[in-house]
C-alpha distance (Angstrom), angle and dihedral (degrees) to the residues before:
residue distance angle dihedral
M1 . . .
T2 3.78 . .
T3 3.79 123.3 .
M4 3.80 124.9 -157.0
T5 3.75 133.5 172.6
A6 3.78 115.8 -117.0
S7 3.80 89.0 -106.1
E8 3.80 92.5 51.3
A9 3.80 91.1 48.1
R10 3.79 91.4 49.5
N11 3.80 92.2 49.0
N12 3.82 94.9 41.3
L13 3.79 103.9 35.1
P14 3.84 94.8 137.2
E15 3.82 89.5 53.5
A16 3.81 91.6 48.6
L17 3.80 91.1 49.0
N18 3.80 90.6 50.1
H19 3.81 89.8 52.8
V20 3.80 91.5 56.5
S21 3.79 101.5 34.8
Y22 3.80 101.0 41.4
G23 3.79 104.2 17.3
G24 3.80 97.0 43.7
D25 3.79 87.7 -129.6
R26 3.78 129.5 139.2
V27 3.78 121.0 -134.1
L28 3.78 120.5 -146.5
I29 3.79 115.7 -154.1
T30 3.79 116.8 -147.6
R31 3.77 135.3 -169.3
R32 3.79 120.5 -169.5
G33 3.80 89.3 -9.7
K34 3.82 95.8 -54.6
V35 3.78 125.3 109.5
I36 3.81 108.1 -115.1
G37 3.78 101.1 169.3
A38 3.76 147.9 -21.4
I39 3.76 140.7 -127.9
I40 3.79 112.1 -138.8
S41 3.79 134.5 173.8
A42 3.78 122.6 -95.9
R43 3.82 87.0 -112.8
D44 3.80 91.8 55.9
L45 3.80 89.9 47.8
A46 3.81 91.4 52.0
L47 3.82 90.2 50.6
L48 3.80 91.4 48.2
E49 3.80 91.9 49.7
A50 3.82 91.3 48.3
L51 3.81 90.2 52.2
E52 3.79 90.4 47.8
D53 3.82 91.3 50.3
R54 3.80 90.7 49.5
Y55 3.81 91.6 49.3
W56 3.82 93.5 50.8
A57 3.81 91.6 45.3
E58 3.82 89.2 55.1
I59 3.82 91.6 47.9
A60 3.81 90.6 49.2
G61 3.81 90.8 48.7
E62 3.79 91.2 51.4
A63 3.81 91.5 48.6
L64 3.80 91.3 49.2
A65 3.82 91.7 49.1
E66 3.82 90.1 49.4
M67 3.81 91.1 50.3
R68 3.77 92.3 50.0
A69 3.82 91.8 46.6
Q70 3.81 87.7 56.1
G71 3.80 91.8 48.2
E72 3.79 94.2 -108.9
Q73 3.79 125.1 137.6
P74 3.80 125.6 -141.6
I75 3.81 116.9 -109.1
P76 3.82 113.6 -119.6
L77 3.80 114.4 -112.4
E78 3.81 93.0 -120.3
Q79 3.82 89.6 57.3
V80 3.80 91.6 50.4
K81 3.80 90.8 49.5
A82 3.80 91.4 49.2
R83 3.82 91.7 50.7
L84 3.81 90.3 50.2
G85 3.79 93.1 44.8
L86 3.78 94.0 -117.6
């Protein structure tokens, strides 16, 4: 993994993008010695988003199972929108 200061990343953005797109690397961006962000490939982003979707689907499934165990029914989305004025 490559690390660059924010100034280095700003001045060398094409190099940083080459690291992630062609080298499969990830670039950490630091400011005053602390990591403040990262540049990752589109592939890594897609994987991260897929993991996030899977996580939230599991959480939603658990919440739905808990509701049903307590005898509650989910509220249809259209009803929620109507209550919120959306």
